[in-house]
N, C-alpha and C positions, 0 to 999 in steps of 0.2 A: 402586399405583405400578408402572410398567413396569420390567422388568429393565434393568440397564445393559448397554451393548454395548461390547465390546472393540474398540479401534481401534489401528492402528499407522500412523505417518506420519512424514514428515520435515518439521520446522518450523524454518525458518532453517538448513537443512542438518544439523540434529541429529535423531537418531531419537527418536521419542516414542511411548510406549505408554500407553494410558489406558483406563479404563472410563467411558463417558459415558452420560448419560441420552438417550434418543432425541429428546427435545424441546430439548436444548441447541443454541443457535446456535454457529456457529464463533466469533463475537465473544465470547460468554460463556465458551467454552472457553479461548480465547487469553488473555483478561483474567483470568478467575477461576482456572482450573486451572494455566495456564502462567505467569501473572503478566507477560504481554507487554502492558503497558498503553498502548503506543503506538497500538494500534488503538482509535480512539475510537468511542463510540456516540453518535450524534446523534438522528436521527429514528426509528431502528429500523424503518423501512419501505423502505429501499433508495433513498431520494430524495436524501439529502445527500452521500453519498460518503465521509463521515469514516471509515467502517469498512472501506474498500477494502484488500484484500490480494491477493496473487498466489496462484492455485491452478493448479499445473502451468503457470505462466507467464502465465496469463490473469488480468486484473483482475476480481475479483468482490466483491460486497458480503457481508461476513462476517455481517451481521445477517440476511441472507436465506438463508445457507448453513447447513445443519445440520452439527454437528461430526461426525456419523457419515459424512458425505459425503467427508471427507478421508481415509478409510481407504485406505491404500496409495498415497497421493498426496503431493505436495510443496506446502508452504505457505511463502510468504515474507511476513513482516510488515515494517513500516517499520524495525524493529530489525535485520532481516536485510539491509537495503540498504546499510548502512555497512560500509566495510572494517574490518579488525581495529583499525586505529588511524586516528583522524581522521574526516573526512567524505568522502563520495563527491563526485565532480564536480558531480552534480546538487544535492546538499545545499549545497555551497559556493556554487553559483550562486543558490540560493534565498536564502542569507544575503547574498551580495553585492548582489543586486537587491532586497533588502527585500521578498521575496515572502511574508512572513508578519507577522502582528501578534500576535493572541492565540494563534495556533498550533493552534487546535482543528482546523481543516481540513487543516493541513499534512501530517500522515501520509497521509491519503487522496490529497491532491494529489501528493505524492512518489511514492507507489506507482503511481498512475495515469500520471504522467509517465514513470516507469521502464518501465512496460509499453509505452507509446507508443514510447519511444526504442529499446526492444529490438526492436520490430516494424518501426519506421520510423526508422532512425538519423538521417536528415536531413529531418525533417518541415517542410513549409511552415507558416507562421504560422497559416494557416486550419486546418490539420490539428491543430495544438496546441490552438487554441480549441475545435475540435470535440471533441477527446479529453477535455478537462477540463470540458466543458459539463455533465456530470453530477455535478460536485463543487461544492458551494455554499461560498462564502466571504462572510461578512458584514462583514469588517473591512477587508481589504487592497484589495479590488478585483482585477480579473483581469489588468490590464496588467503589473504587476511579476511575476506568476506566469508569464505567457506569455513575458515577457522572459527570465526565469530559465531556463525550459525551452529556449528558443531558444539561449541562451548555452551551455547544457550540450551541446546537439546540435552546436554549432560548436566546442566545446573540442577542441584537437588530441590531448589524452591520453585522451579519452573514446571508448569504443566506444558511441556513442549516448548519452553522458552517464552511463553506469552505472559506469564505472571510477573508481578513486580518483585 
């Protein structure tokens, strides 16, 4: 068995130090070691998008990223998108537009949408569709999700939908 590797990172703005096995995925580390279970595991091949997190601001698949790769970096999970109290504008818009049903894809969709809105605060509808095209939803359909992201981008209090 390979030796564990020590890592330090910021996860949802909190410093984290841990010893991880070289084979652990970021998803396994977040869910198992840190108990951040909002990051869902679906296909474990990077296809479904349920495990999407932000790594230094970029949306990545945590099932394809090794935990050792976050050493010295910043990770934001779906839990880190919410303000200290209540829901972010984006989350409120998802709720208002019924952009979820079973909720399995929702964390990955929210993280992907957050990354889009951080990069492109006022995206065109086609840009939203393109951004979430790598996230699979088997329940809701994509129209309410696109509507929610569009509403968050248009919200006057939101800086691209990410503020509360």
